[in-house]
N, C-alpha and C positions, 0 to 999 in steps of 0.2 A: 733249023735243028728239030723240026716237027713240033708235036705237041709237048709243052713243057710240063712235066710231071713232078718235078722235085725242085725245091728251092734250098740250097745250101748256104748256110751263113756260118762262116768259119770265124772263130775269135782267137787271134794269135796268142793273146794273153792267156786265155784258158788252155790253149794247146801247150804252151810252155809249162804251165802248172800240172799238166797231165789230167786235167778235168774233161768230163764229157762236153763235147761242143754242142751248142744249141742249134737245132735243125727244124725246119718247118717242111712238111711233106703233103703235097696235095693228094687227096684221097682218090685213087683211081676208080673206085666204084662210084663215087659221088663227088664230082669236081667242085661242088659247093662247099665241101668240107676241107678244112686245113688243120692238120695235126702238128703242133709245135711241141718238141722235147727238149729237156734239160735247160730250160730258160731260167736264169737266176736273176730276179729283181727286175730287169729291163728286157723288154723284147727287142730283137734285133732292128736296127734302124735303117739298114741299107737294103730293104726289100719292100715290095709293094704287096700288101695283104689283100687288096681288093675286097668286093662285096661278098665275103665268105663266112662260114660258120667255123670259128677257131676254137679248137679243143687243145688244152695244155696238159701234157702228160709227163710225169717225172720232173715236174717243175718245182723250183724252190723260190717262191715269191712270197716274202713276209709281209709286206705293206703294199696294197694296190694304191697307187698315187698317180698324180699327173704325169710323172716321169716314166711311169711303167710302159706307156706308149707315148713317147716324146713328140710324135707328129701326128697330125690329122690323118685319119684313114676312114674307110667305109664298111668296116666289118658289120655284118648283121647280127652275129651271135658270138657270145664269149663264154667258154666254159672253162673255169679254172676251180674245178672240184677235186676233192681227195688230194689236196696238197697241204702245205703248212701255212697257208694264208691265215694272218693273225688280225689284220686291221684294214679298213677302207678309209683313205683320207679325204679331205675336203676337195671338191672339184675334180675327183679322180677320173671322171669320164669326160672331160672337156674336149679331148681329141677323138672321142668315140661317139659323136652325135647322131650316128646312123643306126646305132644298136637297137635291135628288137627284143633280144633275149639275153639275160645275164644269169649265169649259173655258178654260184659260189658255195655249192653244198659240200657238207662233209669236210669242213675245214676247222681251223681253230680260232675263227674270228670272234674277238671279244670287244672290239670297238668299231663302230661306224660313225665317223665324224659328222658333225653338222654340214649340211650341203654337200654330202658325199656324192649324191646323184644329180647335182644341180645342172639344169639345162637340157636333161633328156626328155624327149618328147615322143609320145606315141609308141612307148615301150610295151610290148606284150607281157613279158614275164621277167620278174627279178626274183630269184630263189636263193635265200640264205639259210635254208633249213639245216638243221644238224650241225650247228656251230656252238660257240661258247658264249654268246651274247648275253649278258646279265642286266646291264643298264641301257636304256635308250637314252640317247642324247637328243634333247630338243632341236629340231630343225633337221634332223638326219635324212628326211626325205623331202625337204624343202624345195620348191621349184622343180618338181618331179611330176610327170604325167605318165602313168603306168596302169595297165588293166589288172595285172595279178602280181601281188606282192607277198612273199611268204617268209615268215620269221618262225616257223613251227620248229619244235624239238631243239629249242635253245634253253637258256636259263633265265629268262626274263622274270623278274619279281613283281614289277610295278609298272603302270602306265601313268607316267607323270602328267601333270597339267600341261597342256599346250605343246606336248611332244611332236604332235602332227601339224602344228601351225605353219602356214605357208605352203602346204602341199597343194599342188594343182589338181591333180586327179589320181586317186587310188581306188579303182572300182572294186577290187576284190582283195581284202586284207585278212591273212591267215596268221593267227597268233596262238594256234592250237600246241597242246603238249609242252607247255612251259611251266613255270612256278609262279604264275601271277596271283597275288594275294590282294593287291591294292588297286582300285580304280578310282579316280577323283572326278570332280564336277566337270572340269574342263579337259579330262584326258582325251576326248574325241574331237576337240575343236580342230578344224581344218579338214575333216573328213566328210564334209558336206555332200560331196558327190559319190561316197561309197555306197556300193549297192549289196554287198556280200561281206559279212564279218563273222569270222570264227574265232571264238575265245574258248573252245572246249578243252577238256583235260588240263585244267589248271586248278587253282586252289582258292578261288573266289568264294567267300561266304557272305558278302555284302556288295551291293551295287547302290551307290548314292542317288538320291532322287534328282532327276534332271541330267544325269550323265549322258543320256542318249538324245538329248533335246534337239541337237543340231544334225542328226542323221536322217534328214527328211526323205532321202531318196533310198534308205536301207530297205532291201527286199527279204533278205535272209540273215538271221541271227541265230548262231549256234553257241549256247551256253552250257552244253551237256557236260557231265562228268566234272562238276565242281563240287562245292560244298553249300550250295544255296539252299536256305531252309524257309525263307519268306521273302515277299517283295512288299514295298510300301505303295500306297496309291501315288502315282507319279514316277515310279521306277522306269516305266516304258514310254512316258510322255515324249512326244516328238516323232515316235515310230509311226507315223500316219501311213506310210506305203508298205509296211511290213507284209509280207506274204507267208513266210514260214518262220516259226518260233520253235526252237529246239531246246527244251528244258530237261532232257532225259538224264538219269543217273545223278540226280542231286539228292538233297535230303528234305524235300518238300513234304509236308504232312497234310495240308489242306490247300485247296485251290477253288476259289469261289468265282473267278472270271472277271472281277473288277480290274485286274491288272491289264486286261485286253481292251478295255475301253478307248484308249488312244488310237487303236488300229482300225483303219477303214477297210482294208482289203485282205485281212488275214484268211488264209485258205488252209494252212496245216499247223497243228499244234501237237508237239510230242511231249508227253509227260511220263513215259515209261521208265521203270526202274527207280522210282522215288520210294517215299514211304508214306505215300497218300492213303489216308483211311477215310477222307470225306471229299467228295467231288460234287459240285452243284451244277448238274448239266443244264438246267434252265438258265442260270446267271451266265454261265460260259456262252451259251448259245445267243442269249439276248445281248450279251456285250459284244460278240463278234458274229454277228448273222451271216457273214460271208464264209463261215467256216464250213469246210467240206471233208477234211480229213483229220482224224484225231487218233493218237496212240496213248494207251495208259496201261499196258500190261506190266506185270512185275511190281505191283503195289500191294497193299494189304487191305482189301475190301472184303465187307461182309457180302454174303450173296443177295441179301435183300437190296442193299444200296446198288450193287453192281446191276442187278436186273432192272431197276428203275432208271438208272443212268443210260443203259443200253436201249431200253424202250423209248426213251424220250429222244435220244440222238437219232435213232432209226425213223422216228416219226418226222424229224427235220431233214432227213435224207443226208446225214453226216456219216460218212464212211469210218468205221472203226477198224483200224489197221492193227494186226498182230504180226510181230516179226519171228520171234522164237517161240514164245508161249510155254505155258505149263499145262500140258494135256494129261498128266498122269494123276492129276488131283481133280477136285471139283472145279469146273471152269466153264466159261462161256467163250468159245473160239480161243482158247488158250490163255484167257485172263482168269487167274486163280481168284477163288473166293472161300470163305468158311462161313458155316451157319451161325456161329456165335458172334457176339458183338466185338468190335474193334474200336480202338481209340488211340490217343497219342502215345500210350505205354505199350501198345502192341509191336514187338520187334519182329523183324522178318523171320528170324530163326523160329520163333514161337509160332508165327502165322503159318509157315510152310510145314512145320511139324503137326500143327493142328489140321491143315489141309490134308495131309497125308493119312492122318489118323482117321479123318471123316470119310476119305476115299476108300480105305480099307474097310471100314464099318459098312459103307455101302455096298461093297462088293461081297462081303460076308452075308448081308440081309438079302441081297437080290440073287445070290446063288442058290437059294432055297426055292425050288419052284416045282 
C-alpha cells in the first residue's frame, strides 16, 4: 500500500453517539511527529505509536493516569498542552518509559500525585508551566531523573519540607512566577544534584538559615523579584559551587558581602533594582574574590559612595554591568546617584526626583559659557 501516512482508529461507540472519532495522523512534513485528535481519556489501543513525538489536539483528557496509555510503547515525546487536563496520577508514565520530553503546559492541572513520574529515566524536559497547581504533594517527583523541570506560572504558595525527597536527579528546576511565600529548613532536601534553580517572581520575604545546605552542586540561583530585605549569616551556607547569584528587584537596603562567604566560585552577582543605599565593595570582593561581574543599577546611592565602589571594583578587575540604566540624571555608566546623603529612609521616588533636580541644575549652570 506504499508509505503509510494515516492511522485511523474508529470507535463504534463514539460513532453511534455522533461524537468526533479519535484519529492519529502521521505528519507528512516530519514523519517523527504524530498528531492525535479528539482523544477522550484513553488513547486508542489498537495501533502502534512507535518512537514518535505525539501531540494531542482537541483532546479531552481530565486525568492522566496509567490507563491513559494502557500498553507499553516507545514514544519519545508527549504533548498534551492547551487541553482540560486537571490531574496527573501516581505511576502515570509506567507504560511510557522511553519518553524524553513531556509537555503538559497551559492546562488546568491542580494535582500532581506522589510518584507521578516514577521510573522515568534520562528525560530531558518536563514542562508543567501555566497550570493551576497550588500545593506540592511530597514525593511528586520521586524516582525521577530529568534535566529540566518547570512549574513556572502556577499558583504554588509554599515549598513544604521534604517535598522533593526521593528524587534521583533534577538538574534544572524552575519555580518562577508563582506565589511562594514560605520556604522551610528541609524544603530542598532531595535536590542534591540540582545545578540550576529559579525561584524568581514570587513573594518570599524570608529564607531560613540552612535551607540551601544540601545544594552542593548548585551553580545558578535566581531569587529576583521577591520581597527579600535582608539575609542572615548562614542563609547561603552550603552553596559552595555557586557561580551566579541573582538578587535583583528585591527590597535590600544594605549588602556588606558576608552573605557570600560560603561561595568558593562565585563569578556573577546581580543586585540591581533594590533599595541599596550602602554597599561595601571591599567586603564583597574579599568575601568572594572570584567575582568577575556585578550589577547594581537602580538603587539609591550617593555619588560619593558610588564613585568609591566603582574605583575599588575596577582596581580588582570586576566588570560592572549596566542593563537599562538611568542616563538622564547624574550617573556613572547608567548607575544613578545624588550629591546629598542617603539612608534607609530615602525612598526611590525622592531619590529620582532629587537626581532629576540635580541634573537640571547642572544643565542650567553649565549652559552659561
